[in-house]
N, C-alpha and C positions, 0 to 999 in steps of 0.2 A: 502494499499500500505506500504510495506516494506521500511527499510533503502535503499536509492540509486536506489531504483525500477523506481522514476522518473528520474534519472540521465540516467538509462540504456534505458528506452523509448524514452527520448529526443535524446539521442545518436542514436538509431537505426532507427526513424522515421525522424529526421532532421539532425543529424550529429552535434548536439552542443557538443562544448568542454568543458570538466571539469578538474579542476586543484585543488590543496589544499590550503586552507585559515587557517588562525590563527589570535587569537588575539594579538594585540600588544598594548602598552602602549605611549601615546602622551606624550610630555613634561611637560604638564598641567597636568597628571595624569588620563586622559581619556583611555578608553579603545576603540579601533576601530579594525573592521575587515580589514585583508590585506591579499593580494594573499601571498603565501609562494614561489611563483617561478616568475622570473623576466620575461619580455615580454611575459605575458600569453596573450595577445591581438594577439601577431603574431607568436604562436606555432601553428602547425598542430594539426590536431585531432588525437586523439587515435586510433588504430584500433579496439579496445573494451573499452568499458566505465572503467574507475580506480574506486577502491572502496575505496577511501579517507576514512578515518573517518570524516574529515572536510572538504567540498569541495563548491567550487564556480561553477555555469553553465554559459558559456560565452554567452551572447547574440549575436544576428544580426539582419540585419533589417528587418527581416520577423516577429518578434516579439515586444512586449511592454509589460512590467511589470510597472505596477502602485504600488509602493511601499508606504505604508501609515504607517507613523512611530509614534509610542506612547512612547517610552523610555523616561525615566526621565521627563516625564508629557508632551511631546512635543503632538502637537494638530492634528495631521495628522487625525484620525478618525473624529474629527469635520469639518474638512476641507473637508474631503471624502463626508460626509454626506452634507454639503455646497453644493460640486459641483452637487451632485445628484438631491439637490433641484433645482437647476438652470435649470434642463431641462424639458421639457414638460412631462407629466404623461406617454405617451405611451413609449418615448424615455429612460425616466427614467426607467420602467419594463423592457425595453428592455435590457438596460445595467445592470441591477440586475442579471437579466437572464444570460447573456453572462460571468459576472463576478463571477458567481459561477461555472462556468465548471472546472475551475482551480485555486485554492485559496491557498496558503500556509501560515502558521500562524508563524511569528517569535519569538524567545526566550521571547521578553519582552510584546507578545501579539499584536503584528502589522501584518498587511495584506501584501500580495503580491497577487495581481490580473494579471493575465496571458491572453494575448490577440493575436490574429495574426495582423498583420500589413500590409496595402496594400503597393505596391511597388511604390516608390517615395515620401511616406510620409515622412517628416524630422522631428525630435524629439528634443526639447529641454529639458534638465534633470531638470532643476530649474527655470521655468516659473514665472514671478513675481504672487503675489496672491494667491498662493497656498502653505501656511506654512506647512512644514513636510511632503508633498508630492511630489515623484520625479517620473518621467517618463522615465525608463530605456529601451534602446535599443542597438542597434549596439555600439560598444565599453564600454558596461557596462556588470557588471555581476550582479548576485543575488546568496545568500547563497542557498544552497539546502538543502531540507529535509533531517533530520535525524542527521545533523550537530547540536552538543552541545558545542564544545568548552570544552569539560570536565564537563559543570555545571551539567548535569542530564536533564537539560531541552532542549529538540531538538526542531529545528525548524520542523513543522508536516505539514500534509497536510490536509485542512479542507475539500477541494473536489478537486478528481483528475480525471478528463477526459481529456487525450490526446489530444481529438478530438477538438481543440481549434478553436473559430469562431473569425471573426474580431471585434473589437470594434467598438460600435454603434455611439460612440461619441468621438472625438479627442481634444486633450487638447488646440488646438487653438481657438476651439469652447469656451470651457471653459475659456479662458484666454479673449476674447472679451466679452463674458458676464459679467466676473469680471471686466473688464476695463469700459465697458458701466455704470455699477452699480455704480462703484467710482467716475465718472466723474458727474453721475447726482446726486449723493450725494453731491458733491462739488457744483454744480449748483445750488441745493435746498438751500443750505447754504449762496449762494451769494445773498444780497439785491438788486433789482432792483428798482431804486427811479421813474424811468418814469417823471422827471421834465418837465415841459413845456418848459425851455430854451433846454434842451437835445433835445426833440422832435422837437424844431424848426430848432435847429442846424444839426440835421439828415435829415431833410424833405430839407433842403438848399443844404446839401451835397448831397442827392438822384437826385435833380433836376439839378445838376453841374457837376457830377462823370462821367467817361466814362461808356458806356452802355455796357453790354453784349454782345459779338458777337460770334457765333459759328464759331468755326474754328480759332479764336483768343484768346484764353484762357479764353473763358467766364464763365466757371466752377470759376475760380481762382477770377476774375473779382467779381463775385456774391458773394462768401465767403467773400470777402475783405469788401466789403460794409456791410454784415451782422456783421462781427468783429466789426466795426465801431460801429453800434448800441450798440452791447454788452459792450464796452468798456466806451460808453457815458451812462451807466447805464440802457438802455432801454431793456425791456424784449422781449420775443420771438415775441407776439402777436402786439406789437407796432411795432418792425422790419417788422414784414410782413405786416403792414396795409400800413405803410409809403413806403416800397419798391414797393408792388404791385401798390400803387397810383402814386408814382413820379418817381421809377426806371424801372420797369419791362416794363411799356408802351414803353420806348425807347429801350426795347433790341432786338436783331435779332438772332431766333426768341424770342418772349416773352415766359416766363416761364409759365407752368399750375400751377394752385395753388397746386398741390401736389409737382411737383418739387421744387417750391420755398422753399415751407416749410421745406422739406428735407435738402436743402441746409443751410437755417437758422438753423434748429435742429443740423445739423453737426457743422457749426461753434461756436455754443454755447455750445456744448459737448466738442468738441476737442481741440478747441483752434486755434492755427494758420493754416490757409489755409484748416480748417476743415478736418485735417489729423489726425487719432489717435495717439497717442505718448505714 
């Protein structure tokens, strides 16, 4: 695919706007890419795609580009590999297949993976837990293939199929997996003493605290009881045994084993009120 062919195809098929970009120097001496025109987000589409030597492609809500940054020893590729490894084998294979349909390579060896984005899916550019990987969509742009900023090393197309497919996994799933792994790691590092005095204190608490009542914030009541056990230094197994015997039988209705285990698990993982933070 020749220089600007991708811009021309996107303009023809989707009406994506292109505009000139250049390299600029920051006060601390770093080079950054910068649009050469102001208000590039608001400008109307051209009737035909321009042929700027160095250009950006303005994205809209129909697309997401996963930007894997490796310049200056950044860890984008390692992060992308870890993101893939988080997925079940079948979904990982599907992601790899779709990601290879349109993939561009930056001047420094990074990757832009292009996907379609379903209507109504919101995107956060820099979610926590993904160093040197950005999720770009509406309000962002990517540098187009053929751009070289006079270096002689242009952005290039590794795979160029304009018939994009929907991304089979979204960054919120990756965020959830990353957060869960991190809090589980912290939980593993925490030492639960299960002292007899703490067990007795928690038993007395469960015998006298208000029960969980459906329709009266029973979920919150149950989570707070489990958090009490965690703060006393009791592990999840001890917490379950004591709550099952001395708390659950007073609840209306009673929790089944799976439901109570889930509430305890969430309380221990996520902290206050069992809500992910």
